[in-house]
C-alpha positions in Angstrom: -1.6 7.4 -46.7 -3.2 10.9 -46.8 -1.1 13.4 -44.5 -2.5 14.2 -41.3 -3.4 17.8 -42.0 -5.8 16.9 -45.0 -7.8 13.9 -42.9 -10.5 14.4 -40.7 -11.2 11.5 -38.1 -14.3 10.7 -37.0 -13.2 10.0 -32.5 -16.8 9.0 -31.8 -15.5 6.0 -30.2 -18.5 3.8 -31.3 -18.0 4.7 -34.8 -14.3 3.5 -34.0 -15.2 0.1 -32.9 -17.5 -0.5 -35.8 -14.3 0.3 -38.4 -12.8 -2.5 -35.9 -15.2 -4.9 -36.1 -15.7 -4.0 -40.0 -12.1 -4.4 -40.4 -12.3 -8.2 -38.9 -15.5 -9.5 -40.4 -13.9 -10.9 -43.5 -11.5 -13.1 -41.4 -13.6 -14.8 -39.4 -13.7 -18.8 -40.1 -17.8 -18.6 -40.4 -19.9 -16.1 -42.3 -22.8 -17.8 -43.0 -25.8 -15.4 -42.6 -23.6 -12.2 -42.3 -25.9 -9.6 -42.4 -28.0 -10.9 -39.7 -25.5 -12.0 -37.4 -23.2 -9.1 -37.8 -25.9 -6.8 -36.9 -26.6 -9.1 -33.9 -23.0 -9.3 -32.7 -22.5 -5.5 -32.7 -25.8 -3.8 -31.6 -25.9 -3.5 -27.8 -28.7 -6.0 -26.3 -29.9 -3.2 -23.7 -29.0 0.6 -23.3 -30.2 2.0 -19.9 -30.2 5.9 -19.7 -31.5 7.6 -16.5 -31.7 10.9 -14.9 -30.3 11.0 -11.5 -31.3 13.7 -8.8 -29.0 13.8 -5.7 -28.9 16.2 -3.0 -25.7 17.8 -2.2 -23.6 18.7 0.6 -25.0 22.5 0.6 -28.3 21.3 0.3 -29.5 21.8 -3.0 -29.9 19.1 -5.9 -28.0 18.6 -8.8 -29.3 16.4 -11.7 -26.5 13.9 -13.4 -26.8 12.0 -16.3 -26.3 7.9 -15.4 -25.7 4.9 -18.3 -25.3 1.0 -18.6 -25.3 -0.5 -21.6 -25.2 -4.6 -21.6 -23.7 -5.3 -25.3 -23.7 -8.7 -25.4 -24.4 -12.0 -23.4 -23.5 -14.7 -25.9 -21.1 -16.0 -23.7 -22.2 -14.9 -20.3 -23.5 -12.4 -18.0 -22.6 -8.8 -18.5 -19.0 -7.6 -17.2 -17.6 -3.9 -17.5 -17.2 -1.2 -14.9 -18.4 2.0 -14.0 -17.0 5.4 -14.6 -17.4 8.9 -13.1 -16.8 11.2 -16.2 -18.2 14.7 -16.8 -18.4 14.2 -20.5 -19.4 10.1 -20.1 -22.2 9.9 -22.6 -24.2 7.0 -24.6 -21.6 6.5 -27.6 -18.5 6.1 -25.4 -20.5 3.7 -22.8 -21.8 1.9 -25.9 -18.1 1.7 -27.2 -16.7 0.7 -24.2 -19.2 -2.0 -23.3 -18.6 -3.6 -26.7 -14.6 -3.3 -26.3 -15.8 -5.7 -23.2 -17.3 -8.3 -24.4 -14.3 -8.9 -27.1 -12.0 -8.5 -24.2 -13.5 -11.4 -22.7 -14.2 -13.6 -25.6 -10.1 -12.9 -26.6 -8.9 -14.2 -22.9 -11.6 -17.0 -23.2 -13.6 -15.3 -19.7 -17.1 -16.6 -19.9 -18.6 -12.7 -19.5 -20.1 -10.9 -22.2 -19.2 -7.2 -22.3 -21.2 -4.3 -20.4 -20.2 -0.7 -19.1 -21.7 2.1 -17.1 -21.0 6.0 -16.6 -22.2 9.2 -14.7 -21.5 12.3 -16.2 -19.8 13.8 -12.8 -16.8 15.5 -11.9 -15.6 13.3 -8.6 -12.3 15.8 -8.2 -15.3 18.6 -7.0 -16.9 16.3 -4.9 -16.9 15.1 -0.9 -17.1 11.2 -0.4 -20.5 11.8 0.9 -21.8 13.3 -2.5 -19.4 10.3 -4.4 -21.3 7.9 -2.1 -24.8 9.2 -2.6 -24.4 9.2 -6.6 -23.5 6.2 -6.6 -26.4 4.6 -4.2 -28.5 6.6 -6.6 -27.4 5.2 -10.1 -27.4 1.5 -8.2 -30.8 1.9 -6.8 -32.1 3.4 -10.3 -30.8 0.4 -12.0 -32.5 -2.1 -9.8 -32.5 -5.5 -11.6 -30.9 -4.3 -14.7 -27.7 -5.5 -12.5 -27.1 -8.5 -10.9 -24.7 -11.8 -10.2 -25.7 -13.7 -12.8 -26.8 -10.7 -15.5 -25.0 -7.8 -15.2 -21.6 -7.2 -12.8 -20.3 -3.9 -12.6 -16.2 -3.4 -11.7 -14.4 0.1 -10.8 -13.2 2.2 -13.6 -11.7 5.5 -14.2 -12.5 7.7 -11.0 -14.3 4.8 -9.1 -12.3 2.4 -6.9 -12.9 -0.4 -4.3 -14.7 2.2 -1.9 -17.3 2.5 -5.1 -17.6 -0.8 -5.3 -18.5 -1.4 -1.3 -21.4 1.3 -1.9 -22.7 -0.5 -5.4 -22.6 -3.8 -3.5 -24.0 -2.4 -0.1 -27.1 -0.6 -2.2 -27.8 -3.6 -4.3 -27.9 -6.1 -0.8 -30.2 -3.6 0.8 -32.6 -3.9 -2.3 -31.9 -7.9 -2.3 -31.6 -9.0 1.3 -31.1 -12.6 2.5 -29.5 -13.5 -0.4 -25.7 -13.9 -1.6 -25.0 -10.6 -3.3 -21.4 -10.6 -3.3 -20.8 -11.8 -6.7 -22.8 -8.4 -8.3 -19.5 -6.6 -8.4 -15.8 -7.0 -8.2 -13.1 -4.8 -7.4 -14.3 -4.5 -3.8 -12.6 -4.3 -0.6 -10.7 -7.4 0.7 -13.1 -7.5 3.8 -16.2 -7.8 1.9 -15.5 -10.1 -0.7 -12.6 -8.9 -3.0 -9.6 -10.6 -4.1 -5.9 -10.1 -3.6 -4.0 -8.3 -7.0 -7.5 -6.9 -8.6 -5.9 -3.3 -8.1 -2.7 -4.5 -10.1 -4.3 -7.1 -12.3 -4.9 -4.9 -15.4 -1.3 -3.8 -15.6 0.3 -7.2 -14.3 -1.6 -8.5 -17.5 -0.3 -6.4 -19.8 3.3 -7.3 -18.6 2.3 -10.7 -18.7 1.2 -10.2 -22.6 4.4 -8.1 -23.4 6.6 -10.5 -21.9 5.2 -13.1 -23.7 5.3 -11.3 -27.4 8.9 -10.3 -26.9 9.7 -13.8 -26.0 8.3 -14.6 -29.3 10.3 -12.7 -31.3 7.6 -10.4 -32.7 9.0 -6.7 -31.8 12.2 -6.6 -34.0 14.6 -4.6 -32.0 13.2 -5.3 -28.9 14.0 -9.1 -27.1 12.9 -8.6 -23.9 12.1 -6.6 -21.0 15.0 -5.8 -19.3 17.0 -3.1 -20.8 14.4 -1.7 -22.5 13.0 1.9 -22.4 9.5 2.7 -21.7 7.0 5.6 -21.9 3.8 5.8 -20.2 0.6 7.9 -20.9 -1.5 8.0 -17.8 -0.7 7.7 -14.3 -3.8 6.1 -13.1 -4.3 3.0 -11.8 -3.0 1.1 -15.2 -0.3 3.6 -15.9 1.0 3.8 -12.6 1.3 0.0 -11.8 2.2 -0.6 -15.4 5.6 1.7 -14.7 6.5 -0.1 -11.4 5.9 -3.5 -12.7 7.8 -3.3 -15.8 10.7 -1.0 -14.0 11.0 -4.1 -11.6 11.4 -6.4 -14.5 14.3 -4.4 -15.3 12.8 -1.9 -18.0 13.9 2.0 -17.9 10.9 4.1 -17.6 11.7 7.5 -19.5 8.8 9.3 -19.1 5.4 9.5 -17.4 2.2 11.7 -17.6 -1.1 12.8 -16.1 -3.9 14.9 -16.9 -1.9 18.0 -15.9 1.7 16.9 -17.8 4.2 15.0 -17.6 7.8 14.3 -16.4 10.6 12.9 -18.5 14.3 12.1 -17.7 16.0 10.0 -20.7 17.9 8.2 -17.9 15.1 6.7 -16.2 12.9 7.9 -13.4 13.0 7.6 -10.1 9.5 6.5 -9.4 9.1 6.4 -6.3 10.1 10.0 -5.8 7.7 11.1 -9.1 4.8 9.3 -7.1 5.5 11.0 -4.1 5.6 14.6 -6.0 2.3 13.2 -7.3 0.7 12.5 -4.3 1.8 15.8 -2.7 1.4 18.1 -5.4 -1.7 16.2 -7.7 0.2 15.6 -10.8 4.0 14.4 -11.5 4.5 17.5 -13.6 7.3 19.3 -11.9 8.7 16.5 -10.1 12.6 16.9 -9.0 15.1 16.1 -11.0 12.6 15.9 -14.3 11.9 17.8 -17.5 8.2 18.9 -18.4 5.9 17.5 -20.7 2.7 17.7 -21.8 -0.1 15.6 -21.2 0.4 13.9 -24.5 4.0 14.1 -24.3 5.0 10.5 -23.7 3.9 10.0 -26.8 6.4 11.5 -28.7 9.3 10.5 -26.6 12.3 8.2 -28.0 11.4 4.9 -26.2 11.4 0.7 -27.3 7.8 0.9 -25.5 4.9 2.9 -25.4 2.0 2.7 -23.3 -1.1 4.7 -23.6 -2.8 4.2 -20.4 -4.9 7.1 -20.1 -8.2 7.9 -22.3 -9.9 6.8 -26.1 -8.2 8.6 -29.2 -4.9 9.9 -27.5 -2.9 8.4 -31.1 -4.4 9.9 -34.0 -3.6 11.2 -37.4 -2.7 14.5 -36.2 0.1 13.2 -33.9 1.1 9.5 -35.0 4.0 10.7 -37.0 5.4 11.7 -33.1 5.6 8.0 -32.2 8.9 6.8 -31.8 8.2 3.7 -30.2 9.1 0.1 -31.5 6.0 -1.4 -29.9 2.5 0.4 -28.5 1.0 -1.8 -26.0 -2.5 -0.5 -25.3 -3.1 0.1 -21.2 -6.6 2.3 -21.9 -9.4 1.6 -24.1 -9.5 2.7 -27.4 -6.0 4.9 -27.2 -5.4 4.5 -30.9 -7.5 5.3 -33.8 -7.9 3.2 -36.9 -6.4 5.7 -39.2 -3.2 5.9 -36.7 -3.0 2.3 -36.6 -2.6 1.9 -40.2 0.0 4.6 -40.0 1.8 2.6 -37.6 1.6 -0.6 -39.2 3.0 0.8 -42.1 6.0 2.1 -39.9 6.5 -1.3 -38.7 5.5 -0.3 -35.2 3.5 -3.3 -33.3 0.4 -2.4 -32.0 -0.9 -4.8 -29.0 -4.7 -3.9 -28.9 -6.6 -3.3 -25.8 -8.8 -5.9 -26.1 -5.9 -7.9 -25.0 -3.0 -6.2 -23.5 -5.4 -4.5 -20.6 -7.6 -7.9 -20.3 -6.3 -8.8 -16.9 -8.4 -6.7 -15.0 -11.6 -8.8 -16.1 -9.7 -11.9 -15.9 -8.8 -11.7 -12.2 -12.4 -9.7 -11.8 -13.7 -13.5 -12.9 -11.7 -15.0 -10.0 -13.5 -12.7 -7.8 -16.6 -13.5 -9.0 -16.4 -17.0 -8.4 -14.9 -16.7 -5.3 -18.0 -14.9 -4.6 -20.2 -17.3 -5.8 -18.9 -20.2 -3.7 -18.2 -18.7 -0.7 -15.1 -19.7 -1.0 -12.0 -18.7 1.1 -9.1 -15.9 0.1 -6.6 -16.5 -2.4 -3.1 -16.1 -2.3 -1.8 -13.4 -4.4 1.3 -15.9 -6.1 -1.6 -18.0 -7.1 -3.4 -15.1 -8.7 -0.5 -14.3 -10.6 0.5 -17.7 -11.9 -3.3 -18.1 -13.3 -3.4 -14.9 -14.4 0.0 -15.2 -16.0 -1.1 -18.4 -17.5 -4.0 -16.7 -18.8 -2.6 -13.7 -20.8 0.4 -15.8 -22.2 -2.1 -18.3 -23.7 -4.3 -15.2 -25.4 -1.3 -13.5 -26.7 -0.3 -17.3 -27.9 -3.3 -17.7 -29.7 -4.0 -14.3 -31.1 -0.5 -14.3 -32.5 -1.3 -17.8 -34.3 -4.3 -16.3 -35.7 -2.5 -12.9 -37.2 0.3 -15.2 -39.1 -2.3 -17.6 -40.0 -4.8 -14.0 -41.1 -1.3 -12.9 -43.0 -1.0 -16.5 -45.4 -3.9 -16.5 -46.3 -4.8 -13.2 -47.1 -5.3 -13.8 -50.8 -8.4 -16.7 -49.9 -10.1 -14.5 -47.3 -10.3 -11.7 -50.2 -11.8 -14.2 -52.3 -14.1 -15.7 -50.2 -15.4 -12.1 -49.4 -16.1 -10.8 -52.8 -18.1 -14.0 -53.4 -20.3 -13.2 -50.2 -20.5 -9.5 -50.3 -20.1 -8.5 -53.7 -17.1 -6.1 -52.3 -14.5 -5.7 -54.4 -12.3 -3.1 -52.0 -9.2 -4.9 -51.0 -9.2 -6.2 -47.4 -7.4 -4.1 -44.7 -3.8 -6.2 -44.1 -4.3 -8.3 -41.2 -2.8 -6.8 -37.9 -3.0 -7.9 -34.1 -6.2 -6.5 -33.5 -7.6 -7.8 -36.2 -6.4 -11.1 -35.2 -7.9 -10.0 -32.0 -11.0 -8.5 -32.8 -11.7 -11.9 -35.1 -10.7 -14.5 -32.6 -13.0 -13.0 -30.3 -15.8 -12.1 -32.5 -15.6 -15.6 -33.9 -16.2 -17.3 -30.4 -19.3 -15.1 -29.8 -20.8 -15.7 -33.5 -20.1 -19.7 -32.6 -21.6 -19.3 -29.3 -24.4 -17.4 -31.0 -24.7 -20.0 -33.6 -24.9 -23.1 -31.2 -27.4 -20.9 -28.6 -30.0 -20.1 -31.4 -32.3 -17.5 -31.4 -35.1 -18.0 -28.7 -38.3 -18.5 -29.0 
């Protein structure tokens, strides 16, 4: 592998998603009609771009850009969050929608993939301004979302309150119908479900627990007694830290956009969280060593959880990683180049489409409850269902991984005959195994449904 200083990576997330897709294609069970089917499975079904004029609190008008991408509906209606970020763009949303398709398929949830975003900075906006942006976005989308077509959810800088506005806006435009299923991640009083806030982190913990039980990470036999470093102190990062701490791990570092806090003897998470709530950052929490925002990536630990943004572990900093396993709480945090370096160093990477799929699994439970107008489900039951689903998905991906590793020459020969490509295949890892599992399920659904008309 060339040194990081000599390599320039393309960090465009849609380009990265394409690389991951192409690396997995040779390992699919069925590559009949490869060119047409692969293009159909990768390209989005629909891209909606919107101009959103909004009246701000000062009476002036600001124009925002909104995006909603429906990637693939082979296995069910689109599903994916809405993020409010200043730099969100079409390629980012396309990549996230693509990963959502694979995420739903790998945990066998009958959804397709979708994603949305608005280029706004909510940290500078009032609640009334956020509400008006949300309502303008949803009203402009119109029937491009719906309980049986495309179902949003929370994402970065959106929450249950935002989803309440999504539901109410859609309901005002579609009166006299049961519209609860148009969005998940809602408040409990509006058809939400217990455990949705913690579902992504809880699912990550179940995947990690199963992985370690099966002996897949040399030198780490269980969560109890392990040392964990977390980049990101939002919903996923914060809850992951608390959940794993409660399972017996020691959390040695955390960070947010402003900086980080570390303690090799283990952080007092309650004190760190109190400092975060008081100051807006974990940086400077009492009794901790300061880090920069990416500092946890280089902390010596057993388990590293990148739970911030895309492309955080790259060829420029991958050599800093000292963990034995990287489990991705964020979407797309590790570049393909960094993946190969980590693999060469013997560091296991648990891919995002498996590791952080707990959120969409519990969203599915909420959606079913809404369609049936059913009563609330107890948190213990939700977590048990989630645990079963995530452990089963982990077992499936691991079985695929070991099967691929044992038959690389056969896949290589088949690929050369089908494509005349003589380049060696990318050695299978857990990301390739998870992607091949997911894409294979979508491929099968597409083939069984056929092309209409």
